[in-house]
C-alpha positions in Angstrom: -6.2 23.1 -18.2 -7.3 19.0 -18.3 -3.2 17.9 -16.3 -4.2 19.5 -13.4 -7.7 18.2 -13.7 -6.3 14.1 -14.0 -3.8 15.0 -11.7 -6.3 16.7 -8.6 -8.5 13.2 -9.4 -5.9 11.6 -9.0 -4.5 13.3 -6.0 -8.3 12.3 -4.5 -8.5 8.6 -5.0 -4.9 7.8 -4.5 -6.4 9.8 -0.4 -10.0 8.1 -0.7 -8.6 4.9 -1.7 -5.8 4.5 1.5 -8.0 5.7 4.3 -10.8 3.0 3.3 -7.4 0.2 3.1 -6.5 1.0 6.8 -10.2 2.4 7.9 -10.9 -2.0 6.7 -8.0 -2.6 9.1 -9.0 -0.7 12.3 -12.2 -1.6 11.7 -12.4 -5.4 11.3 -9.6 -6.4 12.8 -9.1 -9.0 10.4 -6.3 -11.6 10.8 -6.0 -14.3 9.3 -4.6 -17.4 10.5 -0.6 -18.3 9.1 -0.3 -21.1 7.4 2.1 -23.7 9.0 4.1 -23.8 5.7 5.4 -20.5 6.9 5.6 -20.9 10.6 9.3 -21.3 11.8 
């Protein structure tokens, strides 16, 4: 019973983390400047 509970908690946490990460990228549209050492 506890394994099932922990599995549900892990799945929900993963979904929430994915939503927060993707919304942060979309809402703030943060594009850091590329370092000169990485440019071709």
